[in-house]
C-alpha positions in Angstrom: 130.1 -123.7 87.2 133.0 -123.5 84.8 134.7 -126.7 86.0 131.4 -128.5 85.6 130.9 -127.1 82.2 134.3 -128.2 81.1 133.9 -131.7 82.5 130.6 -132.2 80.7 132.1 -130.9 77.5 135.1 -133.3 77.9 132.9 -136.2 78.7 130.5 -135.5 75.8 133.2 -135.1 73.2 135.8 -137.4 74.7 138.6 -134.8 75.0 141.3 -133.8 77.4 141.4 -130.5 79.3 144.4 -129.5 77.2 142.3 -129.7 74.0 142.3 -126.4 72.1 138.5 -126.5 72.0 138.4 -126.3 75.8 140.6 -123.2 75.6 138.1 -121.8 73.1 135.3 -122.6 75.4 137.2 -120.9 78.3 137.5 -117.7 76.3 133.9 -117.8 75.2 132.8 -118.3 78.9 134.4 -115.0 79.8 133.0 -113.0 76.9 131.1 -110.2 78.5 129.1 -109.2 75.5 125.4 -110.0 76.1 124.1 -112.8 73.9 127.6 -114.0 73.0 129.3 -115.3 76.1 128.8 -118.8 77.4 128.1 -117.5 81.0 125.3 -115.3 79.6 123.8 -118.3 77.9 124.0 -120.4 81.1 122.4 -117.5 83.0 119.5 -117.2 80.5 118.9 -121.0 80.8 118.8 -120.7 84.6 122.0 -122.6 85.1 124.1 -119.7 86.6 123.4 -116.7 88.8 125.0 -113.4 88.3 126.7 -111.6 91.2 127.3 -108.3 89.4 125.2 -105.7 87.7 125.6 -104.5 84.1 126.9 -101.2 85.5 129.6 -103.0 87.5 130.7 -105.0 84.5 130.8 -101.8 82.3 132.9 -100.0 85.0 135.3 -103.0 85.3 136.2 -102.8 81.6 138.0 -99.5 82.1 138.8 -99.7 85.9 140.9 -102.6 87.0 140.9 -104.0 90.5 143.3 -101.7 92.5 144.8 -104.6 94.5 146.1 -106.7 91.6 148.6 -106.5 88.7 145.7 -105.4 86.6 146.2 -102.0 88.1 149.8 -102.0 86.8 148.6 -103.1 83.4 146.0 -100.3 83.3 148.5 -97.7 84.4 151.0 -98.8 81.7 148.4 -98.9 79.0 147.0 -95.5 79.8 150.5 -94.0 79.9 151.6 -95.7 76.7 148.5 -94.5 74.8 148.9 -91.0 76.2 152.5 -91.0 75.0 151.6 -92.4 71.6 153.9 -95.4 72.2 153.7 -98.8 70.5 153.2 -101.4 73.2 152.2 -105.0 73.9 150.5 -106.2 77.1 149.4 -109.7 78.2 148.7 -111.3 81.6 152.3 -110.9 82.8 154.3 -108.8 80.3 154.4 -105.0 79.8 156.4 -104.1 76.8 157.4 -101.0 74.8 157.8 -102.3 71.3 159.9 -99.5 70.0 162.7 -100.1 72.4 164.8 -103.2 72.9 164.8 -104.7 76.4 161.9 -102.6 77.6 159.8 -105.4 79.0 158.7 -105.8 82.6 157.5 -109.2 83.8 154.8 -109.0 86.5 154.4 -112.6 87.8 152.6 -111.9 91.1 148.8 -111.4 90.4 148.4 -109.7 93.8 151.1 -107.1 93.4 149.7 -103.7 92.6 152.8 -101.6 93.1 156.1 -102.2 91.2 159.0 -99.9 90.9 160.1 -101.4 87.6 156.7 -100.5 86.1 156.9 -97.0 87.5 160.4 -96.6 85.9 159.0 -98.0 82.6 156.1 -95.5 82.7 158.5 -92.6 83.6 160.7 -93.5 80.6 157.9 -92.6 78.3 
């Protein structure tokens, strides 16, 4: 669905996949707020079918998949918030901002256990 959407958008506006507007469309596609996300719009027009319930989506906001690095991110965020620490998290980096060299790089998306993350959490 998403690939088709991007291709149509590229063809219609004569742009490359690397165009920032495609990145913006990508983010909007994944917006889970009803009435705002592109997927929600496609669904309402009958162009996409949901495979999850509202309840499952709501639960996923706070409960990451337990077999991916999202679990590590969730554990790190919870621990940092509990400890009142300043932190930064993105897809692959877990960082305590108030200490130099306190960043863990989590490259493998399917790794849900990492001793480096455990040590970083324990250091809080």
